C-alpha positions as CSV (number, residue, x, y, z in Angstrom):
1,X,38.1,106.5,144.1
2,X,38.8,108.8,141.1
3,X,41.6,111.1,141.2
4,X,43.6,113.1,138.8
5,X,46.7,112.1,140.8
6,X,48.3,108.7,140.9
7,X,49.8,108.9,144.4
8,X,50.1,111.3,147.4
9,X,53.5,112.6,148.6
10,X,54.7,110.8,151.6
11,X,52.5,107.7,151.1
12,X,54.2,104.5,152.3
13,X,54.8,101.4,150.4
14,X,54.0,102.7,147.0
15,X,54.9,100.0,144.3
16,X,55.1,100.2,140.8
17,X,55.0,97.1,138.7
18,X,56.3,97.2,135.1
19,X,56.9,94.8,132.1
20,X,60.0,95.3,130.1
21,X,59.7,95.1,126.4
22,X,62.2,94.8,123.4
23,X,62.9,97.9,121.5
24,X,60.1,97.1,119.1
25,X,57.6,97.8,122.0
26,X,55.8,94.5,121.2
27,X,57.9,91.6,122.3
28,X,58.4,91.0,126.0
29,X,62.0,91.3,127.2
30,X,63.2,88.3,129.3
31,X,65.0,90.0,132.2
32,X,66.3,86.7,133.8
33,X,69.8,87.3,135.0
34,X,69.7,91.0,134.2
35,X,70.2,94.2,136.5
36,X,67.2,96.5,136.3
37,X,67.4,100.1,137.6
38,X,64.9,102.8,138.0
39,X,66.1,106.6,137.8
40,X,64.3,109.8,138.5
41,X,65.3,113.4,139.0
42,X,64.8,115.5,142.1
43,X,63.7,119.1,142.0
44,X,67.3,120.3,142.3
45,X,68.3,118.2,139.3
46,X,70.0,115.4,141.3
47,X,69.3,112.1,139.8
48,X,68.4,109.1,142.0
49,X,69.0,105.6,140.9
50,X,67.8,102.4,142.5
51,X,67.6,98.7,141.9
52,X,64.3,97.2,140.9
53,X,63.2,93.7,141.8
54,X,62.7,91.1,139.2
55,X,59.3,89.5,139.9
56,X,59.3,87.1,136.9
57,X,62.2,87.2,134.6
58,X,60.8,85.3,131.5
59,X,57.7,87.7,131.4
60,X,59.7,90.8,131.9
61,X,57.9,91.7,135.2
62,X,59.8,94.1,137.5
63,X,58.9,96.1,140.5
64,X,60.1,99.0,142.8
65,X,58.8,100.0,146.1
66,X,59.4,103.7,146.8
67,X,60.6,104.8,150.3
68,X,58.4,107.6,151.9
69,X,61.0,110.2,151.3
70,X,61.3,109.3,147.6
71,X,57.7,110.4,146.6
72,X,58.0,114.0,145.4
73,X,55.1,116.3,144.4
74,X,53.8,117.4,141.9
75,X,55.1,115.1,139.3
76,X,57.6,112.3,139.2
77,X,59.3,111.4,136.0
78,X,61.3,108.2,135.7
79,X,63.2,105.9,133.4
80,X,64.0,102.1,133.6
81,X,67.3,100.6,132.4
82,X,67.9,96.8,131.8
83,X,71.5,95.6,131.7
84,X,71.5,92.1,130.2
85,X,73.8,89.4,131.2
86,X,75.8,90.0,128.0
87,X,76.4,93.6,128.9
88,X,73.6,94.9,126.4
89,X,71.9,98.0,128.0
90,X,68.3,98.9,127.2
91,X,66.6,102.1,128.5
92,X,62.9,102.8,128.3
93,X,62.1,104.6,125.0
94,X,60.5,107.4,127.0
95,X,59.9,108.4,130.6
96,X,57.1,107.4,132.9
97,X,55.2,110.0,134.6
98,X,53.2,109.8,137.9
99,X,51.1,112.7,139.1
100,X,51.8,113.4,142.9
101,X,49.6,115.6,145.0
102,X,50.8,117.2,148.3
103,X,49.3,115.8,151.4
104,X,46.7,118.0,153.0
105,X,48.0,120.0,155.9
């Protein structure tokens, strides 16, 4: 199916899988032993922050499964932060955007 939207508001079990890179944008960041969080803003400006799951640390693979009430139309913009075991903090260079359409009535 071809759609201009990535997801539909109130869909269940939407997962995103991301690969973390060093600040050069080329070298994969080993996230073994790190804490990885995803943050996004709600319409009222409140920022939500949740822990991501490390799927494969050496290859930088992390994922997050959104709860039903976390999917917000029309657009979700989020960022990811990795806190390394040594305390170094690396946040995504830019934000990620998901287009979200409202469910039909």
